[in-house]
N, CA, C and O atoms as a CHARMM CRD file, in Angstrom:
* protein
*
  344
    1    1 MET  N      4.64600  -6.83200   7.31100 PROA 1      0.00000
    2    1 MET  CA     3.91800  -5.58100   7.26300 PROA 1      0.00000
    3    1 MET  C      3.70900  -5.10600   8.69900 PROA 1      0.00000
    4    1 MET  O      3.26000  -5.86500   9.55700 PROA 1      0.00000
    5    2 THR  N      4.04000  -3.84400   8.94500 PROA 2      0.00000
    6    2 THR  CA     3.84900  -3.29300  10.29300 PROA 2      0.00000
    7    2 THR  C      2.35900  -3.11200  10.57900 PROA 2      0.00000
    8    2 THR  O      1.53300  -3.10700   9.66700 PROA 2      0.00000
    9    3 ILE  N      2.04100  -2.96500  11.84100 PROA 3      0.00000
   10    3 ILE  CA     0.65400  -2.71700  12.23300 PROA 3      0.00000
   11    3 ILE  C      0.16800  -1.41700  11.59700 PROA 3      0.00000
   12    3 ILE  O     -0.96100  -1.34500  11.11000 PROA 3      0.00000
   13    4 ALA  N      1.01000  -0.40100  11.60000 PROA 4      0.00000
   14    4 ALA  CA     0.61500   0.88300  11.00200 PROA 4      0.00000
   15    4 ALA  C      0.31900   0.72100   9.51400 PROA 4      0.00000
   16    4 ALA  O     -0.66200   1.27000   9.01400 PROA 4      0.00000
   17    5 ALA  N      1.16100  -0.02900   8.80500 PROA 5      0.00000
   18    5 ALA  CA     0.93600  -0.26400   7.36900 PROA 5      0.00000
   19    5 ALA  C     -0.31600  -1.09800   7.14400 PROA 5      0.00000
   20    5 ALA  O     -1.07200  -0.85300   6.20400 PROA 5      0.00000
   21    6 LEU  N     -0.53200  -2.07600   8.00200 PROA 6      0.00000
   22    6 LEU  CA    -1.72600  -2.91200   7.89900 PROA 6      0.00000
   23    6 LEU  C     -2.98200  -2.07400   8.11500 PROA 6      0.00000
   24    6 LEU  O     -3.95700  -2.21200   7.37500 PROA 6      0.00000
   25    7 ARG  N     -2.96400  -1.21400   9.11600 PROA 7      0.00000
   26    7 ARG  CA    -4.11000  -0.33200   9.37200 PROA 7      0.00000
   27    7 ARG  C     -4.38500   0.56000   8.16500 PROA 7      0.00000
   28    7 ARG  O     -5.53500   0.72300   7.75500 PROA 7      0.00000
   29    8 GLU  N     -3.33000   1.13400   7.60100 PROA 8      0.00000
   30    8 GLU  CA    -3.48900   2.01400   6.43800 PROA 8      0.00000
   31    8 GLU  C     -4.09100   1.23900   5.26400 PROA 8      0.00000
   32    8 GLU  O     -4.99100   1.73400   4.58600 PROA 8      0.00000
   33    9 HSD  N     -3.59800   0.04000   5.02900 PROA 9      0.00000
   34    9 HSD  CA    -4.11500  -0.80000   3.94700 PROA 9      0.00000
   35    9 HSD  C     -5.59800  -1.11900   4.15800 PROA 9      0.00000
   36    9 HSD  O     -6.39200  -1.04600   3.22100 PROA 9      0.00000
   37   10 ILE  N     -5.95800  -1.46600   5.37200 PROA 10     0.00000
   38   10 ILE  CA    -7.35400  -1.78900   5.68200 PROA 10     0.00000
   39   10 ILE  C     -8.23900  -0.55600   5.53300 PROA 10     0.00000
   40   10 ILE  O     -9.35300  -0.65200   5.01900 PROA 10     0.00000
   41   11 HSD  N     -7.74800   0.61200   5.98100 PROA 11     0.00000
   42   11 HSD  CA    -8.52600   1.84300   5.83200 PROA 11     0.00000
   43   11 HSD  C     -8.81700   2.12200   4.36100 PROA 11     0.00000
   44   11 HSD  O     -9.93900   2.48100   4.00600 PROA 11     0.00000
   45   12 LYS  N     -7.80900   1.95800   3.50700 PROA 12     0.00000
   46   12 LYS  CA    -8.00700   2.18500   2.07000 PROA 12     0.00000
   47   12 LYS  C     -9.02000   1.19700   1.50100 PROA 12     0.00000
   48   12 LYS  O     -9.87200   1.57100   0.69600 PROA 12     0.00000
   49   13 ALA  N     -8.92700  -0.05200   1.91700 PROA 13     0.00000
   50   13 ALA  CA    -9.85700  -1.06300   1.42800 PROA 13     0.00000
   51   13 ALA  C    -11.28400  -0.74600   1.85700 PROA 13     0.00000
   52   13 ALA  O    -12.21900  -0.89200   1.07000 PROA 13     0.00000
   53   14 VAL  N    -11.45200  -0.31600   3.09900 PROA 14     0.00000
   54   14 VAL  CA   -12.78500   0.03000   3.59700 PROA 14     0.00000
   55   14 VAL  C    -13.32600   1.25700   2.85800 PROA 14     0.00000
   56   14 VAL  O    -14.50800   1.30900   2.51600 PROA 14     0.00000
   57   15 ASP  N    -12.46300   2.23300   2.61600 PROA 15     0.00000
   58   15 ASP  CA   -12.89600   3.43800   1.90700 PROA 15     0.00000
   59   15 ASP  C    -13.43600   3.11600   0.51400 PROA 15     0.00000
   60   15 ASP  O    -14.30200   3.82600   0.00400 PROA 15     0.00000
   61   16 ASN  N    -12.93200   2.06000  -0.09500 PROA 16     0.00000
   62   16 ASN  CA   -13.33100   1.70700  -1.45800 PROA 16     0.00000
   63   16 ASN  C    -14.29100   0.52400  -1.53700 PROA 16     0.00000
   64   16 ASN  O    -14.66100   0.09700  -2.63000 PROA 16     0.00000
   65   17 ALA  N    -14.69200  -0.00100  -0.39500 PROA 17     0.00000
   66   17 ALA  CA   -15.52700  -1.20600  -0.36700 PROA 17     0.00000
   67   17 ALA  C    -16.97600  -0.88400  -0.71400 PROA 17     0.00000
   68   17 ALA  O    -17.47000   0.21400  -0.45700 PROA 17     0.00000
   69   18 ASP  N    -17.64000  -1.87400  -1.30700 PROA 18     0.00000
   70   18 ASP  CA   -19.06400  -1.69300  -1.58700 PROA 18     0.00000
   71   18 ASP  C    -19.87700  -2.02000  -0.32700 PROA 18     0.00000
   72   18 ASP  O    -19.32800  -2.45500   0.68500 PROA 18     0.00000
   73   19 GLU  N    -21.17500  -1.80600  -0.40900 PROA 19     0.00000
   74   19 GLU  CA   -22.05400  -1.95400   0.75400 PROA 19     0.00000
   75   19 GLU  C    -22.00900  -3.36800   1.33800 PROA 19     0.00000
   76   19 GLU  O    -21.98900  -3.53000   2.55800 PROA 19     0.00000
   77   20 LYS  N    -21.99300  -4.37900   0.48900 PROA 20     0.00000
   78   20 LYS  CA   -22.00100  -5.77000   0.95600 PROA 20     0.00000
   79   20 LYS  C    -20.74300  -6.08200   1.77800 PROA 20     0.00000
   80   20 LYS  O    -20.82200  -6.72000   2.82800 PROA 20     0.00000
   81   21 ILE  N    -19.60500  -5.63400   1.29900 PROA 21     0.00000
   82   21 ILE  CA   -18.33600  -5.85600   2.01600 PROA 21     0.00000
   83   21 ILE  C    -18.37200  -5.12900   3.35600 PROA 21     0.00000
   84   21 ILE  O    -17.99100  -5.69300   4.38100 PROA 21     0.00000
   85   22 LEU  N    -18.82700  -3.88200   3.34800 PROA 22     0.00000
   86   22 LEU  CA   -18.88000  -3.11000   4.59500 PROA 22     0.00000
   87   22 LEU  C    -19.78300  -3.77900   5.62900 PROA 22     0.00000
   88   22 LEU  O    -19.44900  -3.83100   6.81200 PROA 22     0.00000
   89   23 GLU  N    -20.91800  -4.28400   5.18000 PROA 23     0.00000
   90   23 GLU  CA   -21.82300  -4.97300   6.10700 PROA 23     0.00000
   91   23 GLU  C    -21.16700  -6.23400   6.66700 PROA 23     0.00000
   92   23 GLU  O    -21.34700  -6.55200   7.84200 PROA 23     0.00000
   93   24 SER  N    -20.41200  -6.95300   5.84200 PROA 24     0.00000
   94   24 SER  CA   -19.72200  -8.15900   6.29600 PROA 24     0.00000
   95   24 SER  C    -18.64000  -7.82500   7.31900 PROA 24     0.00000
   96   24 SER  O    -18.50600  -8.50600   8.33600 PROA 24     0.00000
   97   25 VAL  N    -17.87500  -6.78100   7.04500 PROA 25     0.00000
   98   25 VAL  CA   -16.81500  -6.36400   7.96700 PROA 25     0.00000
   99   25 VAL  C    -17.43500  -5.91800   9.28800 PROA 25     0.00000
  100   25 VAL  O    -16.93500  -6.25300  10.36200 PROA 25     0.00000
  101   26 TYR  N    -18.51500  -5.17000   9.20100 PROA 26     0.00000
  102   26 TYR  CA   -19.19500  -4.70500  10.41500 PROA 26     0.00000
  103   26 TYR  C    -19.67500  -5.89800  11.24500 PROA 26     0.00000
  104   26 TYR  O    -19.49100  -5.92900  12.46100 PROA 26     0.00000
  105   27 ALA  N    -20.29000  -6.87500  10.58000 PROA 27     0.00000
  106   27 ALA  CA   -20.78600  -8.06400  11.28400 PROA 27     0.00000
  107   27 ALA  C    -19.63100  -8.81400  11.94500 PROA 27     0.00000
  108   27 ALA  O    -19.76400  -9.28000  13.07700 PROA 27     0.00000
  109   28 LEU  N    -18.50700  -8.93400  11.25400 PROA 28     0.00000
  110   28 LEU  CA   -17.33800  -9.60900  11.80700 PROA 28     0.00000
  111   28 LEU  C    -16.84700  -8.89300  13.06400 PROA 28     0.00000
  112   28 LEU  O    -16.55000  -9.52900  14.07500 PROA 28     0.00000
  113   29 LEU  N    -16.76600  -7.56900  12.99100 PROA 29     0.00000
  114   29 LEU  CA   -16.30200  -6.80400  14.14800 PROA 29     0.00000
  115   29 LEU  C    -17.27700  -6.89400  15.31200 PROA 29     0.00000
  116   29 LEU  O    -16.85900  -6.97400  16.46700 PROA 29     0.00000
  117   30 GLU  N    -18.55300  -6.88100  15.02200 PROA 30     0.00000
  118   30 GLU  CA   -19.55600  -7.01300  16.07100 PROA 30     0.00000
  119   30 GLU  C    -19.45200  -8.38000  16.74400 PROA 30     0.00000
  120   30 GLU  O    -19.55900  -8.48700  17.96600 PROA 30     0.00000
  121   31 ASP  N    -19.24000  -9.43200  15.93400 PROA 31     0.00000
  122   31 ASP  CA   -19.10600 -10.78500  16.47600 PROA 31     0.00000
  123   31 ASP  C    -17.88100 -10.91600  17.37400 PROA 31     0.00000
  124   31 ASP  O    -17.89200 -11.67900  18.33900 PROA 31     0.00000
  125   32 GLN  N    -16.83200 -10.17500  17.05700 PROA 32     0.00000
  126   32 GLN  CA   -15.58700 -10.24300  17.81200 PROA 32     0.00000
  127   32 GLN  C    -15.63300  -9.37100  19.06100 PROA 32     0.00000
  128   32 GLN  O    -14.73600  -9.43500  19.90200 PROA 32     0.00000
  129   33 GLY  N    -16.67200  -8.56100  19.18100 PROA 33     0.00000
  130   33 GLY  CA   -16.74600  -7.64900  20.33200 PROA 33     0.00000
  131   33 GLY  C    -15.59200  -6.67300  20.31800 PROA 33     0.00000
  132   33 GLY  O    -14.96400  -6.42700  21.34800 PROA 33     0.00000
  133   34 ALA  N    -15.31000  -6.11700  19.15300 PROA 34     0.00000
  134   34 ALA  CA   -14.16700  -5.22100  18.98200 PROA 34     0.00000
  135   34 ALA  C    -14.20500  -4.07800  19.98000 PROA 34     0.00000
  136   34 ALA  O    -15.19900  -3.35800  20.08200 PROA 34     0.00000
  137   35 GLU  N    -13.12500  -3.92100  20.70600 PROA 35     0.00000
  138   35 GLU  CA   -12.99800  -2.83800  21.66400 PROA 35     0.00000
  139   35 GLU  C    -12.42800  -1.62200  20.95400 PROA 35     0.00000
  140   35 GLU  O    -11.72900  -1.76500  19.95000 PROA 35     0.00000
  141   36 PRO  N    -12.71400  -0.43500  21.45700 PROA 36     0.00000
  142   36 PRO  CA   -12.14900   0.76800  20.84600 PROA 36     0.00000
  143   36 PRO  C    -10.61800   0.68400  20.83100 PROA 36     0.00000
  144   36 PRO  O     -9.99600   0.21000  21.78200 PROA 36     0.00000
  145   37 TYR  N    -10.04100   1.14900  19.74700 PROA 37     0.00000
  146   37 TYR  CA    -8.58800   1.13600  19.59800 PROA 37     0.00000
  147   37 TYR  C     -7.98000   2.27500  20.39700 PROA 37     0.00000
  148   37 TYR  O     -8.36000   3.43300  20.22400 PROA 37     0.00000
  149   38 GLU  N     -7.05200   1.95400  21.25900 PROA 38     0.00000
  150   38 GLU  CA    -6.34700   2.95800  22.05200 PROA 38     0.00000
  151   38 GLU  C     -4.94500   3.10900  21.48500 PROA 38     0.00000
  152   38 GLU  O     -4.01700   2.41800  21.90700 PROA 38     0.00000
  153   39 TRP  N     -4.79500   4.01900  20.52400 PROA 39     0.00000
  154   39 TRP  CA    -3.54300   4.14000  19.79000 PROA 39     0.00000
  155   39 TRP  C     -2.34900   4.42300  20.69200 PROA 39     0.00000
  156   39 TRP  O     -1.23600   3.98800  20.39700 PROA 39     0.00000
  157   40 SER  N     -2.56600   5.14300  21.78600 PROA 40     0.00000
  158   40 SER  CA    -1.44400   5.51400  22.65200 PROA 40     0.00000
  159   40 SER  C     -0.86000   4.31200  23.39300 PROA 40     0.00000
  160   40 SER  O      0.23300   4.40000  23.95300 PROA 40     0.00000
  161   41 GLU  N     -1.56900   3.20900  23.39900 PROA 41     0.00000
  162   41 GLU  CA    -1.06900   1.99100  24.04300 PROA 41     0.00000
  163   41 GLU  C     -0.43300   1.02600  23.04300 PROA 41     0.00000
  164   41 GLU  O      0.08700  -0.01900  23.43400 PROA 41     0.00000
  165   42 ASP  N     -0.47200   1.36700  21.77000 PROA 42     0.00000
  166   42 ASP  CA     0.09700   0.53500  20.71600 PROA 42     0.00000
  167   42 ASP  C      1.55300   0.96500  20.50800 PROA 42     0.00000
  168   42 ASP  O      1.81900   1.95300  19.82400 PROA 42     0.00000
  169   43 GLU  N      2.49000   0.22300  21.09800 PROA 43     0.00000
  170   43 GLU  CA     3.90000   0.61000  21.08700 PROA 43     0.00000
  171   43 GLU  C      4.45000   0.74000  19.67100 PROA 43     0.00000
  172   43 GLU  O      5.22800   1.65200  19.39100 PROA 43     0.00000
  173   44 GLU  N      4.05900  -0.15400  18.78900 PROA 44     0.00000
  174   44 GLU  CA     4.55800  -0.10700  17.41000 PROA 44     0.00000
  175   44 GLU  C      4.04600   1.14500  16.68900 PROA 44     0.00000
  176   44 GLU  O      4.79300   1.79600  15.96000 PROA 44     0.00000
  177   45 PHE  N      2.77800   1.47200  16.89800 PROA 45     0.00000
  178   45 PHE  CA     2.19800   2.65400  16.27000 PROA 45     0.00000
  179   45 PHE  C      2.84900   3.93000  16.80300 PROA 45     0.00000
  180   45 PHE  O      3.18100   4.82900  16.03000 PROA 45     0.00000
  181   46 VAL  N      3.03000   4.00800  18.11800 PROA 46     0.00000
  182   46 VAL  CA     3.67400   5.17600  18.72900 PROA 46     0.00000
  183   46 VAL  C      5.10900   5.30900  18.22800 PROA 46     0.00000
  184   46 VAL  O      5.57300   6.42000  17.97100 PROA 46     0.00000
  185   47 ALA  N      5.80800   4.20100  18.08800 PROA 47     0.00000
  186   47 ALA  CA     7.17700   4.23300  17.55900 PROA 47     0.00000
  187   47 ALA  C      7.18400   4.76300  16.12500 PROA 47     0.00000
  188   47 ALA  O      8.07200   5.52900  15.75000 PROA 47     0.00000
  189   48 GLU  N      6.19600   4.35700  15.32500 PROA 48     0.00000
  190   48 GLU  CA     6.08500   4.84500  13.94300 PROA 48     0.00000
  191   48 GLU  C      5.84400   6.35100  13.93400 PROA 48     0.00000
  192   48 GLU  O      6.46500   7.06700  13.14900 PROA 48     0.00000
  193   49 LEU  N      4.95600   6.84100  14.79100 PROA 49     0.00000
  194   49 LEU  CA     4.71000   8.28100  14.86700 PROA 49     0.00000
  195   49 LEU  C      5.97300   9.03300  15.28300 PROA 49     0.00000
  196   49 LEU  O      6.30300  10.06900  14.70600 PROA 49     0.00000
  197   50 ASN  N      6.67400   8.50900  16.28400 PROA 50     0.00000
  198   50 ASN  CA     7.91000   9.14900  16.74400 PROA 50     0.00000
  199   50 ASN  C      8.95400   9.19600  15.63300 PROA 50     0.00000
  200   50 ASN  O      9.67100  10.18700  15.49600 PROA 50     0.00000
  201   51 GLU  N      9.03900   8.14000  14.84800 PROA 51     0.00000
  202   51 GLU  CA     9.98400   8.10600  13.72700 PROA 51     0.00000
  203   51 GLU  C      9.60400   9.14900  12.68700 PROA 51     0.00000
  204   51 GLU  O     10.47900   9.82400  12.14400 PROA 51     0.00000
  205   52 ARG  N      8.33700   9.29000  12.40500 PROA 52     0.00000
  206   52 ARG  CA     7.89100  10.28600  11.42800 PROA 52     0.00000
  207   52 ARG  C      8.19300  11.70000  11.91200 PROA 52     0.00000
  208   52 ARG  O      8.60300  12.55100  11.12300 PROA 52     0.00000
  209   53 VAL  N      7.99100  11.95600  13.20300 PROA 53     0.00000
  210   53 VAL  CA     8.30800  13.27200  13.77000 PROA 53     0.00000
  211   53 VAL  C      9.81100  13.52600  13.65900 PROA 53     0.00000
  212   53 VAL  O     10.22600  14.61400  13.26100 PROA 53     0.00000
  213   54 ARG  N     10.61700  12.54500  14.00500 PROA 54     0.00000
  214   54 ARG  CA    12.07800  12.69200  13.91700 PROA 54     0.00000
  215   54 ARG  C     12.50300  13.03000  12.49900 PROA 54     0.00000
  216   54 ARG  O     13.30600  13.93800  12.28700 PROA 54     0.00000
  217   55 ARG  N     11.96200  12.30000  11.52700 PROA 55     0.00000
  218   55 ARG  CA    12.32200  12.52600  10.12200 PROA 55     0.00000
  219   55 ARG  C     11.90400  13.92100   9.65700 PROA 55     0.00000
  220   55 ARG  O     12.62000  14.56100   8.88700 PROA 55     0.00000
  221   56 ALA  N     10.75700  14.38900  10.11900 PROA 56     0.00000
  222   56 ALA  CA    10.30200  15.73700   9.75800 PROA 56     0.00000
  223   56 ALA  C     11.19000  16.79500  10.39700 PROA 56     0.00000
  224   56 ALA  O     11.59300  17.75300   9.73800 PROA 56     0.00000
  225   57 GLU  N     11.49400  16.62100  11.67900 PROA 57     0.00000
  226   57 GLU  CA    12.32400  17.59400  12.39700 PROA 57     0.00000
  227   57 GLU  C     13.73500  17.67200  11.83200 PROA 57     0.00000
  228   57 GLU  O     14.34200  18.74300  11.83300 PROA 57     0.00000
  229   58 GLU  N     14.26500  16.55000  11.34800 PROA 58     0.00000
  230   58 GLU  CA    15.61800  16.53400  10.79600 PROA 58     0.00000
  231   58 GLU  C     15.65100  16.91400   9.31700 PROA 58     0.00000
  232   58 GLU  O     16.71700  16.94200   8.70200 PROA 58     0.00000
  233   59 GLY  N     14.48100  17.20400   8.74800 PROA 59     0.00000
  234   59 GLY  CA    14.43200  17.62600   7.35500 PROA 59     0.00000
  235   59 GLY  C     14.56600  16.49000   6.35600 PROA 59     0.00000
  236   59 GLY  O     14.78000  16.73400   5.16800 PROA 59     0.00000
  237   60 ILE  N     14.44500  15.26100   6.81400 PROA 60     0.00000
  238   60 ILE  CA    14.54200  14.10200   5.92500 PROA 60     0.00000
  239   60 ILE  C     13.28100  14.00200   5.07100 PROA 60     0.00000
  240   60 ILE  O     13.35500  13.74200   3.87000 PROA 60     0.00000
  241   61 ASP  N     12.13100  14.21000   5.69600 PROA 61     0.00000
  242   61 ASP  CA    10.85500  14.16900   4.99500 PROA 61     0.00000
  243   61 ASP  C     10.29100  15.57700   4.89900 PROA 61     0.00000
  244   61 ASP  O     10.39600  16.35900   5.84400 PROA 61     0.00000
  245   62 ARG  N      9.69600  15.89800   3.76500 PROA 62     0.00000
  246   62 ARG  CA     9.09400  17.21100   3.54300 PROA 62     0.00000
  247   62 ARG  C      7.80500  17.31800   4.33900 PROA 62     0.00000
  248   62 ARG  O      7.01200  16.37700   4.37800 PROA 62     0.00000
  249   63 THR  N      7.59700  18.46400   4.97100 PROA 63     0.00000
  250   63 THR  CA     6.34400  18.73300   5.66900 PROA 63     0.00000
  251   63 THR  C      5.72600  19.98900   5.05500 PROA 63     0.00000
  252   63 THR  O      6.40400  20.76300   4.37900 PROA 63     0.00000
  253   64 TYR  N      4.44300  20.17500   5.29900 PROA 64     0.00000
  254   64 TYR  CA     3.72200  21.30200   4.73300 PROA 64     0.00000
  255   64 TYR  C      2.90800  21.99000   5.82100 PROA 64     0.00000
  256   64 TYR  O      2.30000  21.34000   6.67100 PROA 64     0.00000
  257   65 SER  N      2.90900  23.31500   5.77700 PROA 65     0.00000
  258   65 SER  CA     2.08100  24.07600   6.71800 PROA 65     0.00000
  259   65 SER  C      0.64000  24.04500   6.22400 PROA 65     0.00000
  260   65 SER  O      0.38000  23.70500   5.07000 PROA 65     0.00000
  261   66 LEU  N     -0.28700  24.39900   7.09400 PROA 66     0.00000
  262   66 LEU  CA    -1.69000  24.44500   6.70800 PROA 66     0.00000
  263   66 LEU  C     -1.89500  25.46100   5.58600 PROA 66     0.00000
  264   66 LEU  O     -2.67600  25.21200   4.66800 PROA 66     0.00000
  265   67 ASP  N     -1.21300  26.59400   5.64600 PROA 67     0.00000
  266   67 ASP  CA    -1.32700  27.60000   4.58900 PROA 67     0.00000
  267   67 ASP  C     -0.83100  27.05600   3.24700 PROA 67     0.00000
  268   67 ASP  O     -1.43700  27.32700   2.21000 PROA 67     0.00000
  269   68 GLU  N      0.25500  26.29800   3.25700 PROA 68     0.00000
  270   68 GLU  CA     0.75600  25.69700   2.01800 PROA 68     0.00000
  271   68 GLU  C     -0.25300  24.71300   1.43700 PROA 68     0.00000
  272   68 GLU  O     -0.45000  24.66400   0.22300 PROA 68     0.00000
  273   69 ILE  N     -0.88100  23.94100   2.29000 PROA 69     0.00000
  274   69 ILE  CA    -1.86900  22.96700   1.83300 PROA 69     0.00000
  275   69 ILE  C     -3.08000  23.68400   1.24800 PROA 69     0.00000
  276   69 ILE  O     -3.57200  23.30700   0.18500 PROA 69     0.00000
  277   70 LYS  N     -3.56400  24.72300   1.94100 PROA 70     0.00000
  278   70 LYS  CA    -4.70600  25.49200   1.43600 PROA 70     0.00000
  279   70 LYS  C     -4.39300  26.11000   0.08200 PROA 70     0.00000
  280   70 LYS  O     -5.20800  26.03000  -0.83600 PROA 70     0.00000
  281   71 THR  N     -3.22400  26.72400  -0.05300 PROA 71     0.00000
  282   71 THR  CA    -2.82100  27.34700  -1.31300 PROA 71     0.00000
  283   71 THR  C     -2.74200  26.31200  -2.42400 PROA 71     0.00000
  284   71 THR  O     -3.20600  26.55500  -3.53800 PROA 71     0.00000
  285   72 SER  N     -2.16000  25.16500  -2.12500 PROA 72     0.00000
  286   72 SER  CA    -2.04400  24.09100  -3.11100 PROA 72     0.00000
  287   72 SER  C     -3.42100  23.58700  -3.53400 PROA 72     0.00000
  288   72 SER  O     -3.65900  23.35100  -4.71900 PROA 72     0.00000
  289   73 PHE  N     -4.31900  23.42500  -2.58300 PROA 73     0.00000
  290   73 PHE  CA    -5.66500  22.95800  -2.88000 PROA 73     0.00000
  291   73 PHE  C     -6.41700  23.98300  -3.72200 PROA 73     0.00000
  292   73 PHE  O     -7.08400  23.62000  -4.69100 PROA 73     0.00000
  293   74 GLU  N     -6.31400  25.27400  -3.35600 PROA 74     0.00000
  294   74 GLU  CA    -6.98000  26.32500  -4.11900 PROA 74     0.00000
  295   74 GLU  C     -6.46200  26.37200  -5.55400 PROA 74     0.00000
  296   74 GLU  O     -7.24000  26.55300  -6.49000 PROA 74     0.00000
  297   75 ARG  N     -5.15600  26.21000  -5.72700 PROA 75     0.00000
  298   75 ARG  CA    -4.56200  26.18800  -7.06400 PROA 75     0.00000
  299   75 ARG  C     -5.10100  24.99400  -7.85400 PROA 75     0.00000
  300   75 ARG  O     -5.44900  25.12100  -9.02800 PROA 75     0.00000
  301   76 TRP  N     -5.16400  23.84500  -7.20400 PROA 76     0.00000
  302   76 TRP  CA    -5.68000  22.64000  -7.86600 PROA 76     0.00000
  303   76 TRP  C     -7.14100  22.83000  -8.26100 PROA 76     0.00000
  304   76 TRP  O     -7.54500  22.45000  -9.36000 PROA 76     0.00000
  305   77 GLU  N     -7.93700  23.42200  -7.36000 PROA 77     0.00000
  306   77 GLU  CA    -9.35700  23.67000  -7.65700 PROA 77     0.00000
  307   77 GLU  C     -9.51600  24.54900  -8.88300 PROA 77     0.00000
  308   77 GLU  O    -10.34300  24.26700  -9.75000 PROA 77     0.00000
  309   78 LYS  N     -8.72600  25.61800  -8.96100 PROA 78     0.00000
  310   78 LYS  CA    -8.80400  26.53100 -10.12200 PROA 78     0.00000
  311   78 LYS  C     -8.42900  25.81100 -11.40900 PROA 78     0.00000
  312   78 LYS  O     -9.06100  26.01100 -12.44700 PROA 78     0.00000
  313   79 GLU  N     -7.40800  24.97900 -11.34000 PROA 79     0.00000
  314   79 GLU  CA    -6.94900  24.26400 -12.53000 PROA 79     0.00000
  315   79 GLU  C     -7.94900  23.21300 -12.99700 PROA 79     0.00000
  316   79 GLU  O     -8.01300  22.90500 -14.18700 PROA 79     0.00000
  317   80 HSD  N     -8.73200  22.66000 -12.06600 PROA 80     0.00000
  318   80 HSD  CA    -9.62800  21.54300 -12.39600 PROA 80     0.00000
  319   80 HSD  C    -11.10500  21.90700 -12.32200 PROA 80     0.00000
  320   80 HSD  O    -11.95700  21.02800 -12.44700 PROA 80     0.00000
  321   81 SER  N    -11.42100  23.15900 -12.12400 PROA 81     0.00000
  322   81 SER  CA   -12.82200  23.54200 -11.92500 PROA 81     0.00000
  323   81 SER  C    -13.68400  23.28400 -13.15000 PROA 81     0.00000
  324   81 SER  O    -14.87400  23.00600 -13.00300 PROA 81     0.00000
  325   82 GLY  N    -13.13300  23.36500 -14.34300 PROA 82     0.00000
  326   82 GLY  CA   -13.93200  23.15000 -15.54800 PROA 82     0.00000
  327   82 GLY  C    -13.84500  21.74800 -16.10300 PROA 82     0.00000
  328   82 GLY  O    -14.52800  21.44000 -17.08000 PROA 82     0.00000
  329   83 SER  N    -13.02800  20.88000 -15.51600 PROA 83     0.00000
  330   83 SER  CA   -12.79300  19.55900 -16.09400 PROA 83     0.00000
  331   83 SER  C    -13.82100  18.50400 -15.69000 PROA 83     0.00000
  332   83 SER  O    -13.80400  17.39600 -16.22700 PROA 83     0.00000
  333   84 THR  N    -14.72800  18.82900 -14.74200 PROA 84     0.00000
  334   84 THR  CA   -15.69900  17.84000 -14.28600 PROA 84     0.00000
  335   84 THR  C    -17.04400  18.00500 -14.96700 PROA 84     0.00000
  336   84 THR  O    -17.99800  17.30700 -14.62200 PROA 84     0.00000
  337   85 GLY  N    -17.14100  18.91700 -15.93000 PROA 85     0.00000
  338   85 GLY  CA   -18.38500  19.10400 -16.64600 PROA 85     0.00000
  339   85 GLY  C    -19.36800  19.98400 -15.91800 PROA 85     0.00000
  340   85 GLY  O    -20.53200  20.06100 -16.31200 PROA 85     0.00000
  341   86 LYS  N    -18.93400  20.65200 -14.86600 PROA 86     0.00000
  342   86 LYS  CA   -19.82700  21.52900 -14.09300 PROA 86     0.00000
  343   86 LYS  C    -19.94200  22.87900 -14.74300 PROA 86     0.00000
  344   86 LYS  O    -20.65000  23.74900 -14.23600 PROA 86     0.00000
């Protein structure tokens, strides 16, 4: 697993963790004296970003403009506005 994939996996786990898990992770990081992450010095992460840019520029991966994202979100909101019981 790449560092970028590992980071993504950990972010998802933290996003879904309960309070007890979050407190444990925080305590672990405090004990380790975790230094701020400097992404620009992480060669593997920078290489992953460069690869993603290359794939987008060459049309291999689909990209979306901010306007496309807003339109898609607004459409989704309209379609789901009554489904939450509000």
